[in-house]
KOLVO-317460 format. One record per residue (C-alpha): residue number from 1; x, y, z; chain; residue in three letters. Coordinates in nm, 4 decimals, always signed. Last residue first. Layout:
BEGIN
node seq: NUM, c1: X, c2: Y, c3: Z, mol: A, type: ALA
...
% end
This chain:
BEGIN
node seq: 130, c1: -9.4962, c2: -15.2827, c3: +20.2392, mol: A, type: CYS
node seq: 129, c1: -9.5390, c2: -15.4768, c3: +20.5649, mol: A, type: GLY
node seq: 128, c1: -9.6272, c2: -15.1701, c3: +20.7686, mol: A, type: MET
node seq: 127, c1: -9.8878, c2: -15.0850, c3: +20.5057, mol: A, type: CYS
node seq: 126, c1: -10.1988, c2: -15.1748, c3: +20.7051, mol: A, type: GLU
node seq: 125, c1: -10.0717, c2: -14.9646, c3: +20.9960, mol: A, type: VAL
node seq: 124, c1: -10.0053, c2: -14.6629, c3: +20.7733, mol: A, type: PHE
node seq: 123, c1: -10.3451, c2: -14.6868, c3: +20.5994, mol: A, type: ASP
node seq: 122, c1: -10.5182, c2: -14.7083, c3: +20.9406, mol: A, type: LYS
node seq: 121, c1: -10.3670, c2: -14.3709, c3: +21.0322, mol: A, type: PRO
node seq: 120, c1: -10.1589, c2: -14.3907, c3: +21.3494, mol: A, type: LEU
node seq: 119, c1: -10.2377, c2: -14.3186, c3: +21.7139, mol: A, type: ILE
node seq: 118, c1: -9.9294, c2: -14.2783, c3: +21.9313, mol: A, type: ILE
node seq: 117, c1: -10.0185, c2: -14.2990, c3: +22.3029, mol: A, type: ASN
node seq: 116, c1: -9.9899, c2: -14.6775, c3: +22.3222, mol: A, type: GLU
node seq: 115, c1: -9.6437, c2: -14.7085, c3: +22.1692, mol: A, type: VAL
node seq: 114, c1: -9.6123, c2: -15.0586, c3: +22.0254, mol: A, type: GLY
node seq: 113, c1: -9.6719, c2: -14.9556, c3: +21.6645, mol: A, type: LEU
node seq: 112, c1: -9.4505, c2: -14.6469, c3: +21.6905, mol: A, type: ALA
node seq: 111, c1: -9.1343, c2: -14.8372, c3: +21.5939, mol: A, type: ASP
node seq: 110, c1: -9.2893, c2: -14.9104, c3: +21.2509, mol: A, type: ARG
node seq: 109, c1: -9.3488, c2: -14.5379, c3: +21.1923, mol: A, type: PHE
node seq: 108, c1: -9.0878, c2: -14.4950, c3: +20.9159, mol: A, type: LEU
node seq: 107, c1: -9.2515, c2: -14.7929, c3: +20.7438, mol: A, type: PRO
node seq: 106, c1: -9.5618, c2: -14.5777, c3: +20.6762, mol: A, type: ALA
node seq: 105, c1: -9.3802, c2: -14.3067, c3: +20.4780, mol: A, type: ILE
node seq: 104, c1: -9.2806, c2: -14.4733, c3: +20.1480, mol: A, type: GLU
node seq: 103, c1: -9.5779, c2: -14.7085, c3: +20.1115, mol: A, type: GLU
node seq: 102, c1: -9.8127, c2: -14.4238, c3: +20.2081, mol: A, type: ILE
node seq: 101, c1: -9.6784, c2: -14.2374, c3: +19.9076, mol: A, type: THR
node seq: 100, c1: -9.4724, c2: -13.9195, c3: +19.9180, mol: A, type: PHE
node seq: 99, c1: -9.5781, c2: -13.5961, c3: +19.7478, mol: A, type: GLY
node seq: 98, c1: -9.4861, c2: -13.3333, c3: +20.0079, mol: A, type: ALA
node seq: 97, c1: -9.8258, c2: -13.1657, c3: +19.9475, mol: A, type: ILE
node seq: 96, c1: -10.0153, c2: -13.4728, c3: +20.0631, mol: A, type: GLY
node seq: 95, c1: -9.8566, c2: -13.7997, c3: +20.1738, mol: A, type: CYS
node seq: 94, c1: -9.5769, c2: -13.6488, c3: +20.3822, mol: A, type: GLY
node seq: 93, c1: -9.7657, c2: -13.6903, c3: +20.7057, mol: A, type: ILE
node seq: 92, c1: -10.0775, c2: -13.9048, c3: +20.6885, mol: A, type: LYS
node seq: 91, c1: -10.1936, c2: -13.7564, c3: +21.0199, mol: A, type: THR
node seq: 90, c1: -10.0572, c2: -13.8800, c3: +21.3518, mol: A, type: VAL
node seq: 89, c1: -10.2881, c2: -13.8271, c3: +21.6504, mol: A, type: LEU
node seq: 88, c1: -10.0605, c2: -13.8113, c3: +21.9553, mol: A, type: PHE
node seq: 87, c1: -10.2193, c2: -13.8795, c3: +22.2944, mol: A, type: LYS
node seq: 86, c1: -10.0542, c2: -13.7015, c3: +22.5868, mol: A, type: LEU
node seq: 85, c1: -10.0015, c2: -13.8236, c3: +22.9438, mol: A, type: GLU
node seq: 84, c1: -9.7486, c2: -14.0755, c3: +22.8108, mol: A, type: PRO
node seq: 83, c1: -9.5053, c2: -13.7891, c3: +22.7402, mol: A, type: HIS
node seq: 82, c1: -9.1543, c2: -13.9400, c3: +22.7261, mol: A, type: GLN
node seq: 81, c1: -9.2743, c2: -14.2111, c3: +22.4866, mol: A, type: LYS
node seq: 80, c1: -9.4190, c2: -13.9376, c3: +22.2630, mol: A, type: ALA
node seq: 79, c1: -9.0840, c2: -13.7561, c3: +22.2548, mol: A, type: PHE
node seq: 78, c1: -8.8991, c2: -14.0755, c3: +22.1581, mol: A, type: THR
node seq: 77, c1: -9.1499, c2: -14.1384, c3: +21.8782, mol: A, type: ILE
node seq: 76, c1: -9.1112, c2: -13.7778, c3: +21.7588, mol: A, type: PHE
node seq: 75, c1: -8.7311, c2: -13.8031, c3: +21.7511, mol: A, type: GLU
node seq: 74, c1: -8.7616, c2: -14.1233, c3: +21.5462, mol: A, type: ASP
node seq: 73, c1: -8.9954, c2: -13.9468, c3: +21.3027, mol: A, type: VAL
node seq: 72, c1: -8.7472, c2: -13.6582, c3: +21.2770, mol: A, type: TYR
node seq: 71, c1: -8.4602, c2: -13.9009, c3: +21.2136, mol: A, type: PRO
node seq: 70, c1: -8.6724, c2: -14.0731, c3: +20.9432, mol: A, type: LYS
node seq: 69, c1: -8.7435, c2: -13.7617, c3: +20.7342, mol: A, type: ILE
node seq: 68, c1: -8.3894, c2: -13.7390, c3: +20.5940, mol: A, type: VAL
node seq: 67, c1: -8.3927, c2: -14.1006, c3: +20.4706, mol: A, type: GLU
node seq: 66, c1: -8.7483, c2: -14.0554, c3: +20.3438, mol: A, type: VAL
node seq: 65, c1: -8.6304, c2: -13.8138, c3: +20.0775, mol: A, type: GLY
node seq: 64, c1: -8.5619, c2: -13.4423, c3: +20.0952, mol: A, type: GLY
node seq: 63, c1: -8.6683, c2: -13.1180, c3: +20.2579, mol: A, type: HIS
node seq: 62, c1: -9.0494, c2: -13.1181, c3: +20.2589, mol: A, type: MET
node seq: 61, c1: -9.1344, c2: -13.3769, c3: +20.5265, mol: A, type: THR
node seq: 60, c1: -9.0594, c2: -13.1984, c3: +20.8538, mol: A, type: PRO
node seq: 59, c1: -9.2449, c2: -13.3468, c3: +21.1537, mol: A, type: ILE
node seq: 58, c1: -9.4495, c2: -13.0868, c3: +21.3403, mol: A, type: GLY
node seq: 57, c1: -9.6329, c2: -13.1505, c3: +21.6674, mol: A, type: TYR
node seq: 56, c1: -9.9634, c2: -12.9827, c3: +21.7532, mol: A, type: SER
node seq: 55, c1: -10.1519, c2: -12.8636, c3: +22.0589, mol: A, type: ARG
node seq: 54, c1: -9.9315, c2: -12.5568, c3: +22.1046, mol: A, type: GLY
node seq: 53, c1: -9.6116, c2: -12.6262, c3: +21.9188, mol: A, type: GLN
node seq: 52, c1: -9.4310, c2: -12.9521, c3: +21.9871, mol: A, type: LEU
node seq: 51, c1: -9.1586, c2: -13.0436, c3: +21.7423, mol: A, type: GLY
node seq: 50, c1: -9.0160, c2: -12.9154, c3: +21.4178, mol: A, type: VAL
node seq: 49, c1: -9.1017, c2: -12.6480, c3: +21.1633, mol: A, type: GLY
node seq: 48, c1: -9.1192, c2: -12.3371, c3: +21.3799, mol: A, type: GLN
node seq: 47, c1: -9.1518, c2: -12.0151, c3: +21.1759, mol: A, type: GLY
node seq: 46, c1: -9.5275, c2: -11.9812, c3: +21.2197, mol: A, type: TRP
node seq: 45, c1: -9.6124, c2: -12.1574, c3: +21.5442, mol: A, type: ILE
node seq: 44, c1: -9.8601, c2: -12.4441, c3: +21.5392, mol: A, type: ALA
node seq: 43, c1: -10.1368, c2: -12.3697, c3: +21.7902, mol: A, type: GLY
node seq: 42, c1: -10.4051, c2: -12.6219, c3: +21.6988, mol: A, type: PHE
node seq: 41, c1: -10.6637, c2: -12.4434, c3: +21.4885, mol: A, type: ARG
node seq: 40, c1: -10.5122, c2: -12.2229, c3: +21.2163, mol: A, type: ASP
node seq: 39, c1: -10.1509, c2: -12.3361, c3: +21.2482, mol: A, type: TYR
node seq: 38, c1: -10.2250, c2: -12.7073, c3: +21.2724, mol: A, type: ALA
node seq: 37, c1: -10.4887, c2: -12.6729, c3: +20.9991, mol: A, type: LEU
node seq: 36, c1: -10.2334, c2: -12.4940, c3: +20.7811, mol: A, type: TRP
node seq: 35, c1: -9.9828, c2: -12.7730, c3: +20.8418, mol: A, type: ALA
node seq: 34, c1: -10.2492, c2: -13.0331, c3: +20.7572, mol: A, type: ALA
node seq: 33, c1: -10.2709, c2: -12.8968, c3: +20.4051, mol: A, type: GLY
node seq: 32, c1: -10.1268, c2: -12.5570, c3: +20.3271, mol: A, type: GLY
node seq: 31, c1: -9.9322, c2: -12.2512, c3: +20.4398, mol: A, type: GLY
node seq: 30, c1: -9.7562, c2: -12.3631, c3: +20.7578, mol: A, type: HIS
node seq: 29, c1: -9.4255, c2: -12.1959, c3: +20.6781, mol: A, type: SER
node seq: 28, c1: -9.2282, c2: -12.3552, c3: +20.9621, mol: A, type: GLY
node seq: 27, c1: -8.8973, c2: -12.3118, c3: +20.7807, mol: A, type: ALA
node seq: 26, c1: -8.8140, c2: -12.6819, c3: +20.8184, mol: A, type: LEU
node seq: 25, c1: -9.1328, c2: -12.7864, c3: +20.6430, mol: A, type: ASN
node seq: 24, c1: -9.4292, c2: -12.9530, c3: +20.8071, mol: A, type: SER
node seq: 23, c1: -9.6091, c2: -13.2861, c3: +20.8183, mol: A, type: GLY
node seq: 22, c1: -9.8606, c2: -13.3016, c3: +21.0997, mol: A, type: PHE
node seq: 21, c1: -9.9138, c2: -13.4520, c3: +21.4433, mol: A, type: VAL
node seq: 20, c1: -10.2241, c2: -13.3113, c3: +21.6208, mol: A, type: PHE
node seq: 19, c1: -10.1847, c2: -13.3535, c3: +21.9987, mol: A, type: ILE
node seq: 18, c1: -10.4619, c2: -13.4829, c3: +22.2255, mol: A, type: GLU
node seq: 17, c1: -10.4817, c2: -13.4384, c3: +22.6052, mol: A, type: ASN
node seq: 16, c1: -10.7804, c2: -13.2016, c3: +22.6181, mol: A, type: GLU
node seq: 15, c1: -10.9736, c2: -13.3524, c3: +22.3293, mol: A, type: LYS
node seq: 14, c1: -10.8982, c2: -13.2192, c3: +21.9827, mol: A, type: LEU
node seq: 13, c1: -11.1092, c2: -13.0713, c3: +21.7057, mol: A, type: GLY
node seq: 12, c1: -11.1610, c2: -13.0896, c3: +21.3318, mol: A, type: THR
node seq: 11, c1: -10.9650, c2: -13.4034, c3: +21.2556, mol: A, type: ILE
node seq: 10, c1: -11.0672, c2: -13.5751, c3: +20.9349, mol: A, type: ARG
node seq: 9, c1: -10.9625, c2: -13.9320, c3: +20.8507, mol: A, type: GLU
node seq: 8, c1: -10.9629, c2: -14.0214, c3: +21.2215, mol: A, type: PRO
node seq: 7, c1: -10.6309, c2: -14.1557, c3: +21.3557, mol: A, type: THR
node seq: 6, c1: -10.6665, c2: -14.5248, c3: +21.4316, mol: A, type: PHE
node seq: 5, c1: -10.7384, c2: -14.7102, c3: +21.7562, mol: A, type: GLU
node seq: 4, c1: -10.6152, c2: -15.0628, c3: +21.8077, mol: A, type: ARG
node seq: 3, c1: -10.7237, c2: -15.4244, c3: +21.8147, mol: A, type: ASP
node seq: 2, c1: -10.6806, c2: -15.4772, c3: +21.4433, mol: A, type: TYR
node seq: 1, c1: -10.8654, c2: -15.7335, c3: +21.2294, mol: A, type: MET
% end
């Protein structure tokens, strides 16, 4: 059905060029969910809520609705395009502790569909038409 790679449901390790993309908060308090995993295993920096940190990349999802998340997603897509040597594994950002649905978040990543080094969750890709 799809001729593309999807983000694994569970990420426990990364290959050399892979970056773990997670939902964060602006304060960079990585206390739960994928943010904790990013902090515990992939170099996320306590106190940094946005951008590349170690082998992870934070996209804030805890400070408002999808309209305030979108600029951070757009910034991430631009960053990924500028770094084709890296492979970005996007988790289901915003769909855990932040409380958004896949139908709300997935469309924010529509512009990432054609970017080869951005790997999206299958649920996001299937929902692009939602």
